[in-house]
C-alpha positions as CSV (number, residue, x, y, z in Angstrom):
1,M,0.1,-0.1,-0.1
2,K,1.0,3.3,-0.4
3,N,2.4,5.4,2.1
4,H,0.6,8.7,1.8
5,H,0.3,9.9,4.9
6,N,2.2,13.1,5.1
7,H,-0.7,15.3,4.4
8,N,-2.8,14.3,7.3
9,L,0.0,15.4,10.0
10,Q,-2.3,18.3,10.6
11,T,-4.4,19.1,14.0
12,S,-6.4,21.9,13.4
13,C,-10.6,22.2,14.5
14,H,-14.1,22.2,14.3
15,S,-15.9,20.7,16.9
16,G,-15.2,22.6,20.6
17,C,-14.1,25.4,19.0
18,G,-16.8,28.3,19.3
19,S,-18.7,30.3,16.8
20,H,-15.9,31.6,14.6
21,P,-16.1,30.8,10.6
22,E,-14.8,34.2,9.7
23,T,-11.9,34.1,12.1
24,E,-11.5,30.8,10.9
25,K,-10.9,32.0,7.2
26,F,-9.6,35.2,7.9
27,G,-6.7,34.2,10.6
28,I,-7.4,34.4,14.0
29,L,-4.3,35.5,15.3
30,K,-4.6,38.9,13.0
31,I,-7.9,40.0,15.0
32,I,-5.3,39.1,18.0
33,F,-2.0,40.6,17.1
34,V,-4.5,43.8,15.9
35,A,-6.0,43.7,19.5
36,L,-3.0,43.0,21.6
37,A,-1.0,46.6,19.3
38,L,-4.4,48.8,20.4
39,F,-4.3,47.4,23.4
40,A,-0.8,48.5,24.7
41,L,-1.4,51.8,22.9
42,G,-4.0,52.4,24.9
43,I,-2.6,52.0,28.6
44,S,0.7,54.1,27.3
45,S,0.8,57.4,28.8
46,V,0.9,58.6,25.0
47,F,-2.3,59.8,24.4
48,S,-5.0,62.1,26.6
49,P,-7.5,59.3,28.9
50,S,-10.5,59.9,26.7
51,L,-7.9,58.8,23.7
52,S,-6.9,56.5,25.3
53,H,-10.8,55.2,26.0
54,F,-11.7,55.0,22.9
55,I,-8.3,52.9,22.2
56,L,-9.1,50.4,24.3
57,L,-12.7,50.5,23.5
58,L,-11.3,49.7,20.1
59,S,-9.3,46.2,20.9
60,W,-12.0,45.4,23.0
61,L,-14.1,45.5,19.9
62,V,-11.5,43.9,17.5
63,A,-11.4,41.4,19.7
64,G,-15.0,40.6,20.7
65,Y,-16.9,41.5,18.1
66,E,-18.1,37.8,17.2
67,V,-18.2,36.6,20.4
68,I,-21.0,40.5,20.7
69,L,-22.6,39.3,17.6
70,E,-22.8,35.4,18.7
71,A,-24.6,36.7,22.5
72,L,-26.9,39.2,20.3
73,K,-27.8,36.1,17.9
74,N,-28.3,33.6,20.5
75,L,-30.3,36.8,22.5
76,I,-33.1,37.0,19.3
77,K,-33.1,33.1,19.4
78,L,-33.7,33.2,23.2
79,K,-30.5,30.7,22.9
80,W,-28.7,33.2,25.6
81,L,-27.0,30.2,27.4
82,D,-23.8,30.2,26.4
83,E,-20.1,31.5,26.7
84,N,-20.5,34.1,24.2
85,T,-23.6,36.1,26.8
86,L,-20.9,35.8,29.5
87,M,-18.5,37.2,28.1
88,T,-20.2,40.0,26.6
89,V,-22.3,40.7,29.6
90,A,-19.3,40.3,31.6
91,T,-17.2,42.7,29.0
92,V,-19.7,45.3,28.7
93,G,-20.3,45.7,32.4
94,A,-16.4,46.9,32.8
95,V,-16.9,49.5,30.4
96,A,-19.9,50.6,31.7
97,I,-18.0,51.3,35.2
98,G,-14.8,53.0,32.9
99,E,-12.7,49.6,32.7
100,Y,-12.2,49.9,29.3
101,P,-8.4,48.1,29.8
102,E,-10.2,45.1,31.6
103,A,-13.0,44.9,29.1
104,A,-10.1,45.0,25.9
105,M,-8.2,41.9,27.7
106,V,-10.8,39.8,28.8
107,M,-11.4,39.5,25.4
108,I,-8.3,38.9,24.2
109,L,-7.7,36.3,27.2
110,Y,-10.8,34.6,25.1
111,Q,-9.3,34.8,21.6
112,I,-6.3,33.6,22.8
113,G,-7.9,30.7,24.2
114,E,-10.0,30.3,21.4
115,Y,-7.2,29.8,18.8
116,L,-5.9,27.2,21.5
117,Q,-8.9,25.3,21.1
118,H,-8.6,25.8,17.3
119,K,-5.5,23.9,17.1
120,A,-6.4,21.4,19.7
121,V,-10.1,20.1,18.5
122,E,-9.9,20.6,15.0
123,K,-10.6,17.5,13.3
124,S,-8.2,17.7,10.0
125,K,-9.7,14.4,7.7
126,G,-9.3,16.0,4.3
127,S,-11.2,14.2,1.8
128,I,-11.6,10.7,0.9
129,A,-10.2,11.0,-2.6
130,A,-7.5,7.9,-2.2
131,L,-11.0,6.1,-2.0
132,M,-12.2,6.9,-5.0
133,D,-8.9,4.9,-6.4
134,I,-11.0,2.0,-6.5
135,R,-13.9,3.4,-8.3
136,P,-13.5,2.0,-12.2
137,D,-13.3,5.1,-14.5
138,S,-14.9,2.3,-17.2
139,A,-16.4,-1.4,-18.5
140,W,-15.6,-2.9,-21.2
141,L,-19.3,-4.3,-22.5
142,V,-20.1,-7.2,-24.5
143,E,-22.6,-6.8,-27.3
144,D,-22.6,-8.9,-31.0
145,N,-19.1,-10.6,-30.1
146,R,-18.1,-6.9,-29.3
147,E,-16.0,-5.4,-26.8
148,I,-17.7,-1.3,-26.2
149,Q,-15.9,0.8,-23.6
150,K,-18.5,2.5,-21.3
151,S,-19.4,4.3,-18.0
152,P,-19.9,2.0,-15.2
153,E,-23.4,3.9,-15.1
154,Q,-24.7,3.2,-18.0
155,I,-24.1,-0.8,-17.4
156,K,-27.7,-2.4,-17.0
157,I,-28.6,-6.0,-15.0
158,G,-28.0,-8.9,-17.5
159,Q,-25.6,-6.9,-19.7
160,I,-22.1,-8.9,-20.4
161,I,-19.0,-7.3,-19.0
162,L,-15.6,-7.9,-20.0
163,V,-12.7,-8.0,-17.9
164,K,-9.1,-8.3,-18.9
165,S,-6.0,-8.9,-16.9
166,G,-5.3,-6.2,-14.5
167,E,-8.3,-4.5,-14.5
168,K,-10.8,-3.2,-11.5
169,I,-14.2,-5.2,-11.8
170,P,-16.2,-2.2,-12.4
171,L,-20.2,-3.8,-11.4
172,D,-21.0,-7.2,-9.1
173,G,-22.0,-10.4,-11.1
174,I,-22.0,-13.6,-11.4
175,V,-18.8,-15.3,-14.2
176,V,-20.6,-16.9,-17.1
177,D,-16.9,-17.4,-19.0
178,G,-13.6,-17.5,-18.6
179,Q,-11.4,-17.6,-15.0
180,A,-8.6,-15.6,-13.2
181,N,-7.1,-14.9,-9.8
182,V,-8.9,-11.5,-8.1
183,D,-7.2,-9.2,-6.0
184,T,-9.6,-9.0,-3.3
185,S,-7.8,-6.9,-0.7
186,A,-9.5,-3.4,-1.5
187,L,-13.0,-5.1,-0.3
188,T,-11.9,-7.5,2.4
189,G,-8.1,-6.3,3.5
190,E,-6.8,-10.2,3.0
191,S,-3.5,-10.5,0.7
192,L,-4.9,-14.1,-0.6
193,P,-6.1,-13.8,-3.9
194,R,-9.6,-15.8,-5.0
195,K,-9.5,-18.1,-7.8
196,L,-12.9,-16.8,-9.9
197,K,-14.6,-19.6,-12.1
198,I,-17.7,-19.9,-14.0
199,G,-20.8,-19.4,-11.8
200,D,-19.0,-17.5,-9.4
201,E,-19.6,-14.1,-7.8
202,A,-18.1,-11.7,-8.8
203,I,-17.3,-8.3,-6.4
204,S,-16.5,-4.7,-7.8
205,G,-13.8,-3.5,-6.4
206,C,-11.5,-6.4,-6.9
207,I,-8.6,-6.4,-9.7
208,N,-8.2,-9.0,-11.8
209,T,-4.4,-10.2,-11.7
210,D,-4.5,-13.0,-14.5
211,G,-6.7,-14.6,-16.8
212,W,-10.0,-12.8,-18.0
213,L,-13.4,-13.0,-17.5
214,K,-17.0,-12.3,-18.6
215,I,-19.7,-11.1,-16.3
216,K,-23.0,-11.3,-16.1
217,V,-24.1,-8.1,-13.8
218,S,-26.3,-8.8,-11.2
219,R,-26.2,-5.1,-9.3
220,P,-26.3,-1.7,-11.1
221,F,-23.6,0.8,-10.1
222,G,-25.4,2.4,-7.7
223,E,-26.1,-0.9,-6.1
224,S,-22.5,-1.9,-6.4
225,T,-20.4,-2.8,-3.2
226,V,-17.6,-0.6,-4.4
227,N,-20.0,2.3,-4.5
228,K,-21.5,1.3,-1.1
229,I,-18.2,1.5,0.1
230,I,-17.7,5.0,-0.6
231,E,-21.4,6.0,0.4
232,L,-20.6,4.7,4.1
233,V,-17.4,6.5,4.2
234,E,-19.3,9.6,3.1
235,H,-22.5,9.2,5.3
236,A,-20.7,7.4,8.1
237,E,-19.3,10.5,10.1
238,T,-23.3,12.0,10.5
239,K,-23.5,9.1,13.0
240,K,-20.3,10.1,14.8
241,A,-21.7,11.8,18.3
242,H,-19.3,14.8,18.4
243,T,-18.3,15.8,22.0
244,E,-20.2,18.7,23.1
245,K,-17.5,21.3,24.0
246,F,-16.3,21.6,27.8
247,I,-16.8,25.5,28.4
248,T,-20.4,25.2,26.7
249,R,-21.7,22.6,28.7
250,F,-20.4,24.9,31.4
251,A,-21.7,28.1,30.7
252,H,-24.9,26.9,30.2
253,Y,-25.2,26.6,34.0
254,Y,-23.1,29.0,35.0
255,T,-23.9,32.2,33.0
256,P,-27.4,32.0,34.4
257,V,-26.2,31.7,38.1
258,V,-23.9,34.5,38.0
259,V,-26.3,36.7,35.9
260,I,-29.1,36.7,38.3
261,A,-26.2,36.9,41.2
262,A,-24.5,39.9,39.8
263,V,-28.5,41.3,39.4
264,L,-29.3,39.9,42.8
265,L,-26.3,41.3,44.4
266,A,-27.1,45.2,42.7
267,L,-30.8,45.5,43.5
268,L,-31.4,43.3,47.2
269,P,-28.6,45.0,49.3
270,P,-30.3,48.7,48.5
271,L,-33.8,47.7,49.1
272,L,-33.6,45.0,52.3
273,L,-30.3,46.8,54.1
274,P,-30.6,50.2,55.4
275,Q,-28.5,53.1,54.4
276,Q,-27.1,51.2,51.3
277,N,-25.4,53.7,48.4
278,F,-27.0,51.9,44.9
279,S,-24.5,52.8,42.9
280,M,-22.1,51.1,45.3
281,W,-23.7,48.1,44.8
282,L,-24.4,48.3,41.1
283,N,-20.3,48.8,41.3
284,R,-19.7,45.5,43.1
285,A,-22.2,43.8,40.7
286,L,-20.7,44.7,37.7
287,T,-17.0,43.8,39.2
288,F,-18.6,40.6,40.2
289,L,-19.7,39.9,36.9
290,V,-16.0,40.8,35.5
291,I,-14.4,38.8,37.9
292,S,-16.5,35.9,36.8
293,C,-15.1,35.5,33.3
294,P,-13.3,31.9,33.2
295,C,-10.1,33.1,31.6
296,A,-8.3,30.5,33.3
297,L,-10.6,27.6,31.8
298,V,-10.9,29.2,28.5
299,I,-7.0,28.8,28.3
300,S,-6.2,26.1,30.7
301,V,-8.5,23.5,29.1
302,P,-7.7,24.0,25.1
303,L,-4.2,24.4,26.0
304,T,-4.2,20.7,28.4
305,F,-5.3,19.2,24.7
306,F,-2.8,20.6,22.7
307,A,-0.5,19.7,24.5
308,G,-1.6,16.1,25.3
309,I,-1.9,16.0,21.5
310,G,1.6,17.3,21.0
311,G,3.2,14.8,23.9
312,A,1.3,11.7,21.8
313,S,2.8,13.2,18.5
314,R,6.5,12.6,19.9
315,K,5.4,9.1,20.0
316,G,4.3,8.5,16.7
317,I,0.6,9.1,17.1
318,L,-1.4,11.6,15.2
319,I,-4.7,12.5,17.2
320,K,-6.9,14.9,14.9
321,G,-8.3,16.6,18.0
322,G,-9.3,16.9,21.3
323,N,-12.5,15.5,21.0
324,F,-11.1,12.0,19.7
325,L,-8.3,12.4,22.6
326,E,-11.5,12.7,25.0
327,N,-13.4,9.8,23.8
328,L,-9.9,7.7,24.0
329,A,-9.8,8.3,27.6
330,K,-13.3,6.4,28.3
331,T,-12.6,4.3,25.6
332,K,-14.2,0.5,26.7
333,N,-14.2,-2.0,23.6
334,V,-11.3,-1.8,21.0
335,V,-12.0,-3.7,17.6
336,F,-9.4,-4.9,15.3
337,D,-8.6,-5.6,11.8
338,K,-6.5,-8.4,10.9
339,T,-4.6,-8.5,7.9
340,G,-1.4,-5.3,8.7
341,T,-3.4,-4.4,12.2
342,L,-2.5,-7.7,13.9
343,T,-0.6,-9.5,11.5
344,K,1.8,-8.2,9.2
345,G,0.6,-8.7,6.1
346,N,2.5,-11.5,4.2
347,F,2.1,-15.1,3.9
348,E,5.4,-17.2,5.6
349,V,5.6,-21.5,5.7
350,S,5.0,-21.6,9.6
351,Q,5.1,-25.0,10.0
352,I,6.0,-28.5,7.8
353,I,4.8,-31.7,9.0
354,P,6.1,-34.3,7.1
355,D,4.7,-37.7,6.5
356,T,6.7,-40.8,8.5
357,T,7.8,-41.8,4.9
358,A,9.7,-38.0,4.2
359,T,11.6,-35.2,5.8
360,A,11.1,-31.9,5.9
361,H,12.8,-30.9,3.5
362,D,11.4,-33.2,1.0
363,V,8.5,-31.5,1.5
364,L,9.6,-28.1,1.0
365,F,11.7,-29.1,-1.9
366,Y,9.2,-30.9,-4.1
367,A,6.9,-28.2,-3.1
368,A,9.0,-25.8,-4.4
369,I,9.7,-27.3,-7.8
370,A,5.8,-27.3,-8.3
371,E,5.8,-23.9,-7.1
372,K,8.6,-22.5,-8.9
373,F,6.7,-20.5,-11.9
374,S,4.0,-19.5,-10.0
375,N,3.7,-16.1,-8.1
376,H,0.9,-16.5,-5.9
377,P,1.5,-15.2,-2.5
378,I,1.6,-18.9,-1.3
379,A,4.3,-20.1,-4.0
380,L,6.1,-17.0,-2.9
381,S,6.1,-18.1,0.8
382,I,7.3,-21.9,-0.1
383,K,9.8,-20.7,-2.1
384,R,11.7,-17.7,-0.2
385,A,11.3,-21.4,2.8
386,A,13.2,-23.4,0.0
387,K,15.5,-20.2,-1.2
388,E,18.9,-22.4,0.1
389,M,17.6,-25.1,-2.2
390,N,19.5,-26.0,-5.1
391,F,16.0,-26.8,-7.5
392,D,17.3,-23.8,-10.3
393,N,18.0,-26.1,-12.7
394,I,14.5,-28.4,-12.9
395,N,12.3,-26.9,-15.1
396,P,8.9,-29.5,-14.1
397,Q,5.8,-29.0,-16.5
398,I,2.8,-27.6,-14.5
399,E,-0.6,-28.8,-15.2
400,E,-3.2,-26.0,-13.1
401,I,-6.0,-28.0,-11.5
402,A,-8.4,-26.0,-11.5
403,G,-10.0,-25.2,-7.5
404,M,-7.2,-27.9,-6.2
405,G,-3.6,-27.0,-7.1
406,I,-0.7,-28.0,-9.1
407,K,0.7,-31.2,-11.0
408,A,4.1,-30.6,-11.9
409,M,6.1,-33.5,-14.1
410,T,10.2,-34.0,-13.8
411,D,11.8,-37.4,-13.2
412,S,8.4,-38.0,-11.1
413,E,5.1,-36.7,-11.0
414,I,4.5,-34.1,-8.6
415,L,1.2,-32.9,-6.5
416,V,1.3,-29.5,-4.4
417,G,-2.3,-28.5,-3.2
418,N,-5.5,-28.3,-1.1
419,R,-7.1,-31.5,0.4
420,L,-9.6,-31.9,-2.9
421,L,-6.4,-32.3,-5.2
422,M,-5.1,-35.2,-2.5
423,E,-8.3,-36.8,-2.8
424,H,-9.1,-36.1,-6.5
425,Y,-5.5,-38.2,-7.2
426,G,-6.4,-40.8,-4.8
427,I,-3.6,-40.1,-2.2
428,K,-4.3,-41.5,1.2
429,N,-3.6,-41.1,5.2
430,I,-3.5,-36.9,4.9
431,L,-4.1,-34.6,8.5
432,P,-6.8,-33.5,8.9
433,Q,-8.2,-30.8,8.0
434,P,-5.7,-28.3,10.4
435,T,-6.9,-24.4,11.3
436,L,-4.4,-22.5,9.0
437,T,-3.7,-22.3,5.0
438,T,-2.4,-25.9,4.2
439,V,-0.7,-26.8,1.1
440,Y,-0.5,-31.2,1.1
441,V,2.3,-32.6,-1.0
442,A,2.5,-36.1,-3.3
443,K,5.4,-37.5,-5.2
444,N,4.2,-40.4,-7.1
445,H,1.1,-40.8,-5.4
446,Q,2.7,-41.1,-2.0
447,Y,1.8,-38.6,0.1
448,L,4.7,-36.3,1.8
449,G,3.6,-34.2,4.2
450,A,2.2,-30.8,4.3
451,I,3.3,-27.1,4.3
452,E,1.2,-24.6,6.9
453,I,1.0,-20.9,5.7
454,S,-0.1,-18.7,7.8
455,D,0.1,-14.7,8.2
456,Q,2.4,-14.1,11.1
457,P,0.8,-11.6,14.1
458,K,2.9,-8.6,14.7
459,E,5.5,-8.7,17.7
460,N,3.9,-6.6,20.1
461,A,0.6,-7.9,19.2
462,K,0.1,-10.1,22.2
463,A,1.6,-7.3,24.3
464,A,-0.8,-4.9,23.3
465,I,-4.0,-7.2,23.8
466,D,-2.9,-8.7,27.5
467,S,-1.9,-4.7,28.2
468,L,-5.6,-3.6,27.0
469,H,-6.7,-6.6,29.2
470,Q,-4.5,-5.3,32.0
471,A,-6.9,-2.0,31.9
472,S,-10.1,-3.5,31.2
473,I,-10.9,-3.0,27.8
474,A,-12.3,-5.9,26.0
475,T,-10.7,-6.6,22.6
476,Y,-12.9,-7.8,19.7
477,M,-11.2,-8.8,15.4
478,L,-13.0,-8.2,12.3
479,T,-12.0,-10.0,9.8
480,G,-12.8,-10.8,6.2
481,D,-10.5,-14.0,6.6
482,N,-12.4,-17.5,7.1
483,A,-13.2,-18.6,10.4
484,Q,-10.6,-21.2,10.8
485,T,-7.8,-18.4,10.2
486,A,-9.7,-16.5,12.7
487,A,-10.1,-18.3,15.4
488,F,-6.6,-19.6,15.1
489,V,-5.2,-15.8,15.6
490,A,-8.1,-14.8,18.0
491,K,-7.0,-17.8,20.3
492,E,-3.1,-16.7,19.8
493,L,-3.3,-13.5,20.9
494,N,-5.6,-14.1,23.4
495,I,-8.6,-11.8,21.8
496,Q,-12.0,-12.3,23.4
497,H,-14.4,-12.0,20.6
498,F,-14.3,-12.2,16.7
499,E,-16.5,-12.2,13.8
500,H,-14.5,-13.7,10.1
501,S,-15.5,-13.0,6.8
502,L,-16.6,-9.5,6.4
503,L,-17.0,-7.2,3.6
504,P,-16.9,-4.0,5.0
505,A,-20.6,-3.3,5.4
506,G,-20.3,-5.9,7.2
507,K,-18.2,-4.4,9.4
508,V,-19.6,-0.9,10.2
509,E,-22.5,-3.4,11.0
510,K,-21.0,-5.2,13.6
511,I,-19.3,-1.9,15.1
512,E,-22.8,-0.6,15.3
513,Q,-24.0,-3.5,17.1
514,I,-20.5,-3.4,20.0
515,M,-21.5,0.1,20.3
516,A,-25.2,-0.7,21.1
517,Q,-24.0,-3.2,23.6
518,N,-21.1,-0.8,25.1
519,N,-22.9,2.2,25.3
520,E,-21.3,3.3,28.7
521,G,-18.2,3.6,26.9
522,K,-16.5,4.3,23.6
523,T,-15.6,1.7,21.3
524,V,-12.4,2.4,19.4
525,F,-11.4,0.5,16.1
526,V,-7.9,-0.4,14.6
527,G,-7.9,-1.1,11.1
528,D,-5.1,-0.1,8.2
529,G,-6.9,-1.1,4.3
530,I,-9.2,0.7,2.4
531,N,-11.7,-2.1,3.0
532,D,-11.4,-0.6,6.5
533,A,-12.5,3.2,6.1
534,P,-15.8,2.8,6.4
535,V,-15.8,1.4,10.2
536,L,-12.8,3.7,10.7
537,A,-15.3,6.6,10.1
538,R,-18.2,4.9,12.5
539,A,-16.2,4.4,15.3
540,D,-16.0,6.3,18.6
541,V,-12.4,6.8,17.7
542,G,-11.3,5.5,14.8
543,I,-7.4,4.7,14.4
544,A,-5.3,3.8,11.1
545,M,-1.8,1.8,11.1
546,G,-0.3,5.2,9.0
547,G,3.5,3.1,7.9
548,L,1.7,0.7,5.5
549,G,-2.2,1.9,5.4
550,S,-3.9,3.0,3.1
551,D,-4.1,6.9,2.2
552,A,-8.3,6.0,2.5
553,A,-8.4,4.6,6.2
554,I,-5.5,7.3,7.3
555,E,-8.1,10.3,5.6
556,A,-11.3,8.5,7.8
557,A,-9.3,7.8,11.2
558,D,-9.5,10.0,14.1
559,A,-6.0,8.9,15.4
560,V,-2.7,7.4,13.3
561,I,-0.3,5.0,14.2
562,M,2.6,6.0,12.3
563,D,4.5,2.7,12.8
564,D,2.1,0.2,12.3
565,N,2.5,-0.8,16.1
566,P,-0.6,-1.9,17.8
567,Q,1.6,-1.4,21.3
568,K,0.9,2.4,20.3
569,V,-3.3,1.8,20.7
570,V,-2.2,1.0,24.3
571,T,0.0,4.2,24.9
572,A,-2.8,6.3,22.8
573,I,-5.1,5.1,25.0
574,K,-3.3,5.9,28.2
575,S,-1.9,9.4,27.0
576,A,-5.6,10.4,26.6
577,R,-6.1,9.4,30.0
578,K,-3.4,11.3,31.6
579,T,-4.6,14.2,29.8
580,M,-8.1,14.0,30.7
581,L,-7.0,13.8,34.3
582,I,-4.9,17.2,34.0
583,V,-7.7,18.9,32.0
584,H,-10.0,17.7,35.1
585,Q,-7.9,18.7,37.6
586,N,-7.2,22.3,35.9
587,I,-11.2,22.9,35.7
588,I,-10.9,21.9,39.4
589,F,-8.2,24.2,40.3
590,A,-9.8,27.2,38.3
591,L,-13.4,26.9,39.3
592,G,-12.0,27.0,43.0
593,V,-10.2,29.8,42.6
594,K,-12.8,31.7,41.0
595,V,-15.4,30.7,43.4
596,L,-13.2,32.2,45.9
597,F,-12.6,35.7,43.9
598,L,-16.4,35.8,43.5
599,I,-17.1,36.1,47.1
600,L,-14.5,38.5,47.6
601,G,-15.5,40.6,45.3
602,A,-19.7,40.2,46.3
603,M,-18.0,41.7,49.4
604,G,-15.9,44.3,48.3
605,M,-13.2,42.6,49.8
606,V,-11.4,42.8,46.2
607,T,-10.6,44.7,43.5
608,M,-11.6,44.1,39.8
609,W,-8.0,44.4,38.8
610,G,-6.9,41.9,42.2
611,A,-9.4,39.6,40.6
612,V,-7.6,39.8,37.3
613,F,-3.7,39.0,38.8
614,A,-5.4,36.7,40.9
615,D,-7.3,34.9,37.5
616,T,-4.2,35.5,35.6
617,G,-1.8,33.7,38.2
618,T,-4.4,30.9,38.4
619,A,-4.3,30.7,34.8
620,L,-0.4,30.8,34.6
621,L,-0.3,27.8,36.8
622,A,-3.0,25.7,35.3
623,V,-1.0,26.1,31.6
624,V,2.1,24.9,33.6
625,N,0.1,22.0,34.4
626,A,-1.3,21.5,31.4
627,L,2.0,21.4,29.4
628,R,2.4,17.4,31.7
629,A,0.5,16.5,29.0
630,Y,3.2,17.0,26.3
631,K,5.6,14.3,28.7
632,N,3.0,11.9,28.5
């Protein structure tokens, strides 16, 4: 698979970042710099007090015009319980009592927090252009013994199409003539080619690696397997529940509380207590509102996410947004693809089982002779295992027995193939059917032994699974491979649950079942192939193997492991949990200080600027704590 993942190495934002379409387009940093420049001019002693106030007012408007505009829109829609309203009311209060520097700085700090939130949370997925590589551009329609090139959309059910060697199968159908090996890896993720012959079902998106096929179309292009995969990726995202940003949830309750408290603070003491000055309590109420701005929160929370994402990237784990980091921390289930994710994705001879009348050398030697001219992945694995054996000078006559194997003629007759081949030639005393892909070998109608071929698990795959179990996380495997191989790999790696023989739509269905059954926690899917793109998009968090993973999988994923190491899944979850712990620490710390100063402000025991300095100190301490997430 191609390794074009560098264009995905972005961490910008779309959820959890507030409503800033214009600043996203023209650059929030420009607004911050302009507002800061005006603020510096306004607090300097160069201008008269009235001009300084005007410049500071401009600084406030530059930094906060979108917040103010959003607050007004929400007020019209009666949806005013958010941070935009809180920021607007508080800073308008500061302007009303003449605290122009405070009004401007609060908005500038808010915009800095929003910028950090943008950097931390934006989901950077890009297009699914790579997936379009499996969409066939044309089809050969067979009419009146002529081949006519047409768009797949123009082909109707019942018509015959021709698929030549090296071409993609454009439409689903039944083979009516010819035979060929087809590469199904784009759909199943499995590298073992499938032999198609008359009567077999041909699935669109597969590649004809040799031979030719005439296929009677059974489904129009709009209902074809390849088109459904593309639609799954395009629409699965709409099913994913995005994390509602914390500040908005917090402000939904916090804003009305502090606004009502400020109104009561302005009205009740003058009404209920003797000799109380209304203007003094109004001033305290407005100070109370300014103090209520959660500056430490809007800076430290997104910065913690940003640091957590940066810390993960140092370890070769790209997490595409703070919302995915939060979901990772809540992981209860991890679902793996098999080939290329838990296994190496290439076949190797795992075991040679000779009969009592032969040696392991004999079994491998004669199998290599029979497979000498084959480029089938199983044949290549046998030849790699036998590369030290001297069979270069032997040139057998090869006869392929369709669906069974090979008969090779040298000085002897060599049979190499599946169990059906042995039975067809009356070879007796062969082993029971094992769990792995097996090649049987016979010479002169005498059984020599068997060679087991397997896709080897990655060295650290079992350690990764064991680590997940230790963290009380359930493990699943979804694969397009057969039941026997899936069961063997699941047992070998100690995976708790597995499903086999799945096409992409089947994987999406299974992941939805797992998510429905375990709705108290988040479900992570880990995969690497184009076929995994729909389920990567559908899971709460999709993790792609980026080293060898397909472009489509990397684009659809929410996180990418850049070196294909399954152990990094555990690292990503641990990093996310540490980051969220720091987020919660900062929230508790910032709110604790905020409540204390709100009480002191209401009692008139702290000035507005005293509250600002306290809040800034809280923010700095929270930032220092947030940076610990970078070393996760």
